[in-house]
C-alpha positions as CSV (number, residue, x, y, z in Angstrom):
1,X,0.0,0.0,0.0
2,X,1.4,3.4,-1.0
3,X,2.6,5.8,1.7
4,X,2.3,8.7,-0.7
5,X,-0.3,11.2,0.6
6,X,-1.3,12.0,-2.9
7,X,-3.0,8.5,-2.8
8,X,-5.1,9.4,0.2
9,X,-8.8,8.8,-0.7
10,X,-11.4,11.5,-0.1
11,X,-15.1,11.7,-0.6
12,X,-15.1,14.6,-3.1
13,X,-18.8,14.9,-4.0
14,X,-22.2,13.5,-3.0
15,X,-25.6,13.7,-4.7
16,X,-29.1,12.8,-3.7
17,X,-32.3,12.8,-5.7
18,X,-35.9,12.3,-4.8
19,X,-38.5,11.9,-7.6
20,X,-42.0,13.0,-6.6
21,X,-44.5,13.0,-9.5
22,X,-48.2,13.3,-9.8
23,X,-48.1,11.2,-13.0
24,X,-45.9,8.1,-12.5
25,X,-45.7,7.6,-16.3
26,X,-43.3,10.5,-16.3
27,X,-40.9,8.8,-13.9
28,X,-37.3,8.2,-14.7
29,X,-36.2,4.6,-14.4
30,X,-33.7,3.6,-11.7
31,X,-30.6,3.7,-14.0
32,X,-31.5,7.3,-15.0
33,X,-31.9,8.4,-11.4
34,X,-28.5,6.8,-10.7
35,X,-26.9,8.6,-13.6
36,X,-28.3,11.9,-12.4
37,X,-27.1,11.3,-8.8
38,X,-23.5,10.7,-10.0
39,X,-23.6,13.8,-12.1
40,X,-25.0,15.7,-9.1
41,X,-22.1,14.3,-7.0
42,X,-19.6,15.6,-9.6
43,X,-21.2,19.0,-9.6
44,X,-21.1,19.0,-5.8
45,X,-17.4,18.3,-6.0
46,X,-17.0,21.4,-8.2
47,X,-15.8,19.1,-11.0
48,X,-18.6,18.1,-13.4
49,X,-16.1,16.4,-15.8
50,X,-15.3,13.9,-13.0
51,X,-18.0,11.7,-14.5
52,X,-15.7,11.2,-17.6
53,X,-12.8,10.1,-15.4
54,X,-14.3,7.3,-13.4
55,X,-12.1,4.2,-13.0
56,X,-14.9,2.1,-11.4
57,X,-18.6,2.3,-10.6
58,X,-19.9,0.3,-7.7
59,X,-23.6,-0.3,-7.3
60,X,-25.4,-2.0,-4.4
61,X,-28.0,-4.3,-5.8
62,X,-31.6,-3.1,-5.7
63,X,-35.1,-4.2,-6.5
64,X,-34.4,-3.6,-10.2
65,X,-33.0,-6.4,-12.5
66,X,-30.2,-4.7,-14.4
67,X,-27.5,-7.3,-15.0
68,X,-24.6,-4.9,-15.2
69,X,-25.7,-1.5,-13.9
70,X,-22.1,-0.2,-13.6
71,X,-21.5,-0.8,-17.3
72,X,-24.7,0.9,-18.3
73,X,-23.8,3.9,-16.1
74,X,-20.3,4.1,-17.5
75,X,-21.5,4.3,-21.0
76,X,-24.0,7.1,-20.1
77,X,-21.5,9.1,-18.2
78,X,-18.6,9.0,-20.7
79,X,-16.5,6.5,-18.7
80,X,-17.2,3.4,-20.8
81,X,-14.1,1.5,-19.5
82,X,-15.0,2.0,-15.8
83,X,-14.8,-1.3,-13.9
84,X,-18.3,-2.4,-12.8
85,X,-18.9,-4.0,-9.4
86,X,-22.2,-5.0,-8.0
87,X,-22.7,-5.3,-4.2
88,X,-24.9,-7.9,-2.6
89,X,-28.3,-7.2,-1.2
90,X,-27.4,-6.1,2.3
91,X,-27.7,-3.0,4.4
92,X,-24.1,-3.1,5.3
93,X,-22.7,-3.5,1.7
94,X,-22.3,0.3,1.0
95,X,-19.7,0.6,3.7
96,X,-17.9,-2.4,2.4
97,X,-17.9,-0.9,-1.1
98,X,-16.5,2.4,0.3
99,X,-13.8,0.4,2.1
100,X,-12.9,-1.3,-1.2
101,X,-12.8,2.0,-3.0
102,X,-10.5,3.5,-0.5
103,X,-8.2,0.5,-0.8
104,X,-8.1,0.6,-4.6
105,X,-7.3,4.3,-4.6
106,X,-4.6,4.0,-1.9
107,X,-3.0,1.2,-3.8
108,X,-2.9,3.3,-7.0
109,X,-5.3,1.0,-8.8
110,X,-7.8,3.8,-9.3
111,X,-8.1,7.5,-9.0
112,X,-11.9,8.1,-9.1
113,X,-14.7,5.7,-8.1
114,X,-18.4,6.3,-8.0
115,X,-20.7,4.4,-5.6
116,X,-24.4,4.8,-6.5
117,X,-27.8,3.2,-6.1
118,X,-31.4,4.1,-6.6
119,X,-35.0,3.0,-7.0
120,X,-38.1,4.1,-8.9
121,X,-40.2,1.6,-6.9
122,X,-43.0,4.0,-6.0
123,X,-43.7,5.0,-9.6
124,X,-43.4,1.3,-10.7
125,X,-46.0,0.2,-8.1
126,X,-48.4,3.0,-8.9
127,X,-48.2,2.2,-12.7
128,X,-48.9,-1.5,-12.0
129,X,-51.7,-0.8,-9.6
130,X,-53.4,1.3,-12.3
131,X,-53.1,-1.5,-14.8
132,X,-50.6,0.4,-16.9
133,X,-47.5,-0.9,-18.7
134,X,-44.1,0.0,-17.3
135,X,-42.3,2.4,-19.7
136,X,-38.8,1.1,-18.9
137,X,-37.0,-2.2,-19.0
138,X,-34.7,-2.9,-16.1
139,X,-34.1,-6.5,-17.0
140,X,-31.2,-5.6,-19.3
141,X,-28.9,-8.6,-19.3
142,X,-25.2,-8.4,-18.4
143,X,-22.6,-9.5,-15.9
144,X,-20.5,-7.0,-13.8
145,X,-16.8,-7.3,-13.7
146,X,-17.1,-8.5,-10.1
147,X,-19.6,-8.9,-7.3
148,X,-19.0,-8.2,-3.7
149,X,-20.6,-9.9,-0.7
150,X,-23.4,-12.3,-0.6
151,X,-26.8,-12.5,1.1
152,X,-26.6,-15.4,3.5
153,X,-29.4,-16.4,5.8
154,X,-29.4,-19.6,7.8
155,X,-32.5,-21.2,9.3
156,X,-33.3,-24.4,11.3
157,X,-36.6,-26.3,11.2
158,X,-37.9,-24.6,14.4
159,X,-37.3,-21.2,13.0
160,X,-39.3,-22.1,9.9
161,X,-42.1,-23.3,12.2
162,X,-42.2,-19.9,13.8
163,X,-42.6,-18.2,10.4
164,X,-39.3,-16.4,10.4
165,X,-39.3,-15.8,6.7
166,X,-38.3,-12.1,6.3
167,X,-36.6,-9.2,8.0
168,X,-39.7,-7.9,9.7
169,X,-40.3,-11.2,11.5
170,X,-36.7,-11.3,12.7
171,X,-36.7,-7.7,14.0
172,X,-40.0,-8.1,15.8
173,X,-38.7,-11.1,17.7
174,X,-35.6,-9.1,18.7
175,X,-37.8,-6.1,19.6
176,X,-40.0,-8.1,22.0
177,X,-36.9,-9.8,23.5
178,X,-35.4,-6.3,24.2
179,X,-38.7,-5.1,25.7
180,X,-38.8,-8.1,28.1
181,X,-35.2,-7.5,29.1
182,X,-36.1,-4.0,30.1
183,X,-39.1,-5.1,32.2
184,X,-41.5,-3.0,30.1
185,X,-45.2,-3.8,29.7
186,X,-46.3,-4.3,26.1
187,X,-48.3,-1.1,26.2
188,X,-45.5,1.0,27.7
189,X,-43.1,-0.4,25.1
190,X,-45.3,0.4,22.2
191,X,-45.6,4.0,23.6
192,X,-41.8,4.2,23.8
193,X,-41.0,3.0,20.3
194,X,-43.8,5.1,18.8
195,X,-42.1,8.1,20.5
196,X,-38.8,7.0,18.9
197,X,-40.5,6.9,15.5
198,X,-42.1,10.3,16.1
199,X,-38.7,11.8,16.7
200,X,-37.5,10.3,13.5
201,X,-40.3,11.8,11.6
202,X,-39.4,15.2,13.1
203,X,-35.9,14.9,11.5
204,X,-37.4,13.8,8.1
205,X,-39.7,16.8,8.1
206,X,-36.8,19.1,7.5
207,X,-34.9,16.9,5.1
208,X,-35.5,18.0,1.4
209,X,-34.9,14.4,0.2
210,X,-37.2,12.7,2.6
211,X,-40.2,10.8,1.3
212,X,-42.6,11.7,4.2
213,X,-42.0,15.3,5.1
214,X,-44.3,15.8,8.0
215,X,-44.0,15.3,11.8
216,X,-46.1,12.3,12.6
217,X,-47.6,12.2,16.1
218,X,-46.7,9.2,18.3
219,X,-50.3,8.0,18.7
220,X,-50.8,8.0,14.9
221,X,-47.7,5.8,14.6
222,X,-48.6,3.5,17.6
223,X,-52.3,2.9,16.9
224,X,-53.4,0.8,13.9
225,X,-55.7,2.5,11.4
226,X,-56.8,2.3,7.9
227,X,-53.6,3.8,6.5
228,X,-51.4,2.3,9.3
229,X,-52.3,-1.3,9.8
230,X,-50.6,-3.6,12.2
231,X,-48.0,-5.5,10.2
232,X,-46.3,-7.8,12.7
233,X,-47.1,-6.9,16.4
234,X,-45.7,-4.7,17.8
235,X,-44.9,-3.0,14.5
236,X,-47.4,-0.9,12.6
237,X,-46.7,0.1,9.1
238,X,-45.3,3.4,10.2
239,X,-42.6,1.5,12.2
240,X,-41.4,-0.4,9.1
241,X,-39.0,0.4,6.3
242,X,-40.6,2.1,3.4
243,X,-39.3,0.5,0.1
244,X,-41.9,2.2,-2.1
245,X,-39.9,5.3,-2.9
246,X,-38.2,7.0,-5.9
247,X,-34.8,8.0,-4.5
248,X,-31.1,7.8,-5.6
249,X,-27.8,8.7,-4.0
250,X,-24.2,8.7,-5.1
251,X,-20.7,9.6,-3.9
252,X,-17.5,10.0,-5.8
253,X,-14.3,9.0,-4.0
254,X,-11.0,10.4,-5.4
255,X,-7.4,10.3,-4.7
256,X,-5.9,13.5,-3.4
257,X,-4.0,13.8,-6.6
258,X,-7.1,13.5,-8.7
259,X,-9.1,15.9,-6.5
260,X,-6.3,18.4,-6.9
261,X,-6.1,17.9,-10.6
262,X,-9.9,18.3,-11.0
263,X,-10.0,21.4,-8.8
264,X,-12.1,19.9,-5.9
265,X,-11.9,22.5,-3.1
266,X,-10.4,21.2,0.1
267,X,-13.6,22.4,1.9
268,X,-15.6,19.8,0.0
269,X,-13.4,16.8,0.9
270,X,-14.6,14.4,3.7
271,X,-12.6,11.5,4.9
272,X,-13.4,8.0,6.1
273,X,-11.2,7.7,9.2
274,X,-12.0,4.2,10.4
275,X,-14.4,1.4,9.5
276,X,-15.4,-2.1,10.6
277,X,-17.4,-4.9,9.0
278,X,-18.9,-8.1,10.4
279,X,-20.2,-10.6,7.8
280,X,-20.1,-14.0,9.6
281,X,-23.6,-15.5,9.5
282,X,-25.3,-17.5,12.4
283,X,-28.9,-18.4,13.0
284,X,-31.2,-16.7,15.5
285,X,-31.3,-20.0,17.4
286,X,-27.6,-19.7,18.2
287,X,-27.8,-16.3,19.8
288,X,-27.3,-16.1,23.5
289,X,-29.9,-13.2,23.5
290,X,-32.1,-12.4,20.6
291,X,-31.7,-8.7,21.1
292,X,-27.9,-8.6,21.4
293,X,-25.6,-9.5,18.5
294,X,-22.0,-9.7,19.8
295,X,-20.7,-9.2,16.3
296,X,-22.4,-5.8,16.2
297,X,-21.0,-4.8,19.5
298,X,-17.5,-5.9,18.5
299,X,-17.8,-3.9,15.2
300,X,-19.1,-0.8,17.0
301,X,-16.6,-0.8,19.7
302,X,-13.7,-1.6,17.4
303,X,-14.5,1.3,15.1
304,X,-14.3,3.7,18.0
305,X,-11.0,2.1,19.1
306,X,-9.5,2.4,15.5
307,X,-10.6,6.1,15.3
308,X,-9.3,6.8,18.8
309,X,-12.7,8.1,19.8
310,X,-15.2,7.7,22.6
311,X,-18.9,7.5,21.9
312,X,-19.2,11.0,23.5
313,X,-16.9,12.4,20.8
314,X,-19.4,11.7,18.1
315,X,-21.1,14.9,17.2
316,X,-23.2,13.3,14.4
317,X,-24.6,9.8,14.2
318,X,-26.9,8.1,11.7
319,X,-27.9,4.5,12.5
320,X,-29.6,2.0,10.3
321,X,-33.3,2.3,11.0
322,X,-35.3,-0.2,9.1
323,X,-37.3,-0.9,12.3
324,X,-37.3,0.6,15.8
325,X,-35.2,-2.3,17.1
326,X,-32.4,-1.6,14.6
327,X,-31.7,1.9,15.8
328,X,-32.0,0.8,19.5
329,X,-29.5,-2.0,19.0
330,X,-27.1,0.2,17.0
331,X,-27.2,2.8,19.7
332,X,-26.6,0.3,22.5
333,X,-23.6,-1.2,20.6
334,X,-22.0,2.2,20.2
335,X,-22.9,3.2,23.8
336,X,-25.1,6.1,23.0
337,X,-28.7,7.0,23.8
338,X,-31.7,7.2,21.4
339,X,-32.7,10.6,22.6
340,X,-31.7,12.8,20.9
341,X,-32.4,10.4,18.0
342,X,-29.3,9.2,16.3
343,X,-30.5,10.0,12.8
344,X,-29.5,12.6,10.2
345,X,-32.1,11.6,7.6
346,X,-35.2,10.7,9.5
347,X,-34.9,7.0,9.0
348,X,-36.1,4.4,6.7
349,X,-39.8,4.9,7.3
350,X,-40.0,8.6,7.0
351,X,-36.9,9.5,4.9
352,X,-37.4,6.3,2.9
353,X,-35.7,3.0,2.6
354,X,-34.6,2.5,-1.0
355,X,-33.4,-1.1,-0.2
356,X,-29.7,-1.3,0.8
357,X,-29.0,2.1,-0.9
358,X,-30.5,3.9,2.1
359,X,-26.9,3.9,3.5
360,X,-25.7,6.0,0.6
361,X,-28.2,8.6,1.6
362,X,-27.1,8.5,5.2
363,X,-23.5,8.9,4.0
364,X,-24.3,11.8,1.7
365,X,-26.2,13.5,4.5
366,X,-23.2,13.0,6.8
367,X,-20.8,14.5,4.3
368,X,-23.0,17.6,4.0
369,X,-23.3,17.9,7.8
370,X,-19.5,17.6,8.3
371,X,-18.8,20.3,5.7
372,X,-21.1,22.7,7.6
373,X,-19.2,21.9,10.8
374,X,-15.6,21.2,9.8
375,X,-13.5,19.5,12.4
376,X,-16.4,17.6,13.9
377,X,-16.8,13.8,13.7
378,X,-19.6,11.5,12.7
379,X,-20.5,7.8,12.7
380,X,-22.7,5.7,10.5
381,X,-23.9,2.3,11.5
382,X,-25.4,-0.2,9.1
383,X,-27.2,-3.5,9.4
384,X,-27.6,-6.3,6.9
385,X,-28.7,-9.9,6.6
386,X,-31.7,-9.2,8.8
387,X,-29.7,-8.3,11.9
388,X,-26.9,-10.7,11.0
389,X,-24.2,-8.5,9.4
390,X,-22.9,-5.0,10.4
391,X,-20.6,-2.2,9.4
392,X,-19.6,1.1,11.1
393,X,-17.7,4.1,9.6
394,X,-16.4,7.2,11.3
395,X,-16.0,10.3,9.2
396,X,-14.5,13.8,9.4
397,X,-13.2,16.7,7.3
398,X,-9.8,15.9,8.9
399,X,-8.0,12.8,7.6
400,X,-5.9,10.5,9.7
401,X,-2.1,10.7,9.3
402,X,-2.0,7.5,7.3
403,X,-3.0,7.3,3.6
404,X,-5.5,4.5,4.1
405,X,-8.3,4.7,6.7
406,X,-8.1,2.2,9.5
407,X,-10.3,-0.7,8.3
408,X,-10.9,-4.0,10.2
409,X,-13.0,-7.0,9.4
410,X,-14.1,-8.5,12.7
411,X,-16.0,-11.5,11.3
412,X,-13.5,-14.1,12.5
413,X,-13.5,-12.5,16.0
414,X,-17.2,-12.9,16.2
415,X,-17.1,-16.4,14.8
416,X,-14.8,-17.4,17.7
417,X,-17.4,-16.3,20.3
418,X,-19.5,-18.8,22.3
419,X,-22.8,-19.6,20.6
420,X,-25.9,-21.2,22.0
421,X,-26.2,-24.9,21.0
422,X,-28.8,-25.5,18.3
423,X,-31.5,-28.1,17.8
424,X,-31.7,-29.5,14.3
425,X,-35.2,-30.9,14.7
426,X,-38.6,-29.8,16.1
427,X,-38.8,-29.6,19.8
428,X,-41.4,-31.4,21.9
429,X,-41.8,-30.4,25.5
430,X,-42.1,-27.4,27.8
431,X,-40.1,-24.1,27.7
432,X,-40.3,-20.5,29.0
433,X,-41.3,-18.0,26.4
434,X,-38.7,-15.3,25.7
435,X,-40.3,-13.5,22.7
436,X,-43.3,-13.6,20.4
437,X,-45.0,-11.8,17.5
438,X,-48.3,-11.7,15.7
439,X,-48.5,-11.7,11.9
440,X,-51.4,-9.6,10.7
441,X,-52.7,-9.4,7.2
442,X,-55.1,-6.9,5.7
443,X,-57.9,-9.2,6.8
444,X,-56.8,-9.7,10.4
445,X,-54.4,-11.7,12.5
446,X,-52.9,-14.8,10.9
447,X,-50.5,-16.4,13.3
448,X,-48.8,-15.9,16.6
449,X,-45.3,-17.2,16.8
450,X,-43.1,-17.8,19.9
451,X,-39.4,-18.4,20.8
452,X,-38.5,-19.9,24.1
453,X,-35.6,-21.4,25.9
454,X,-35.9,-24.9,27.4
455,X,-34.3,-26.5,30.4
456,X,-31.3,-27.7,28.3
457,X,-30.6,-24.2,27.1
458,X,-31.8,-24.7,23.5
459,X,-33.9,-22.0,21.8
460,X,-37.1,-23.5,20.5
461,X,-39.7,-22.2,18.2
462,X,-43.3,-22.7,17.2
463,X,-46.7,-20.9,16.7
464,X,-50.4,-21.1,16.9
465,X,-53.4,-19.9,14.9
466,X,-55.7,-19.8,18.0
467,X,-57.8,-16.6,17.6
468,X,-58.0,-16.1,21.3
469,X,-54.2,-16.1,21.7
470,X,-53.7,-13.7,18.8
471,X,-56.4,-11.3,20.1
472,X,-54.8,-11.4,23.6
473,X,-51.4,-10.5,22.3
474,X,-52.8,-7.7,20.1
475,X,-54.5,-6.4,23.2
476,X,-51.1,-6.1,24.9
477,X,-51.3,-9.2,27.1
478,X,-47.7,-10.2,27.9
479,X,-46.6,-13.8,27.1
480,X,-42.9,-13.3,27.9
481,X,-41.8,-15.4,30.9
482,X,-44.8,-17.8,30.6
483,X,-44.5,-21.5,30.4
484,X,-45.6,-23.1,27.1
485,X,-45.9,-26.6,25.6
486,X,-44.3,-27.2,22.2
487,X,-45.5,-30.1,20.0
488,X,-45.1,-30.6,16.2
489,X,-44.4,-26.9,15.8
490,X,-47.6,-25.8,17.7
491,X,-47.3,-23.8,20.9
492,X,-49.8,-23.8,23.8
493,X,-49.1,-21.3,26.5
494,X,-49.8,-22.8,30.0
């Protein structure tokens, strides 16, 4: 790795776009939004011609189906030979792509790299709901020069019995586990997380790129209604990530040499000082506690150590916020509070959650905040793999003395920690309930699912479709700590 400070990587420009249209048939497709975001990032850097000097374009995969989005963008931007890399579907992949860009630049393998993502999902859904035909084709075939990361998710039979099939179900189990650990009643807990979400909406209200730009009262968030149904208890729709948005964000990372050559002002340059990632995958059944992931804690504390910072030194923080639990867990891992709310954007409900690319919006917002307050320090925490993978980055207008930021992959360190033993078959017997959730459709409650720990220390899973049980849980009856009987995947609280 070069020791020449001319190879020091800097974030030179950032760009964000939100597309709000009365007529969705006028919408730009995702690749066009991404192109515009990169151009906006180059203009932000004070060097519009940067788009013609890109050595690589990194794109976190989205809901679209472009086979090689980096190549398509390079051709549009005048950098047809730019290396194209596609990142896996994961909330933490953007930080990993930025780490890679910094390494490539520091090693003299590149001078300018764009990282970009975007979605036109809201317009797409509106067109389809209206019976119209989509006016773009995102299924353009192709293969990137390389792919980074992978979406890994492991399940055992008991977890399948409990209906753990998506991120929402995982985060609600973790949320209720956290609530029980704090000794909160279900009603008081729903009040508290609704208050957290309300504070997020207050941040989004003043963000020009946010999708929902109004302060939403806590009771409107907490209580199910026609436009805010219960999705999975205790989460209403206004507590879940909003994928149905038209948003794009980009950043351009340059070597100091390139930034100087292109005339990027020093005042525009922001530096990654330290970063960590954790990508080792385990099942929920193997966690000692559902609501604490040691890999996240290791990643958060290590990034502070690498940056030679304490949590109290962080003037600006944006934590991944797909659900209330994510921001609580991220704050706990860093050792900070959730009031004031650790968000610069307003979070993935109110700002919007354009799949994994939300993190590029949080980074772009952090860059803008640091430029306004030079010399201050900010941290961004990301979550991927449905609370299985993590990354943290610390940023400032002041670089570290070294050319390359301090970057550490703590995956192996987490892999060496003690895990709970795991059953490979369905459990039959009694156990104490530690967490639960109720899946609710548009028509009403569908299933209540439970996790519990038995006398041998195994985490066991199951569920029930008993209407009385579901209604009791939805009415805030607490099942945590109660004994239950498990048989053939069916749970009967005792």
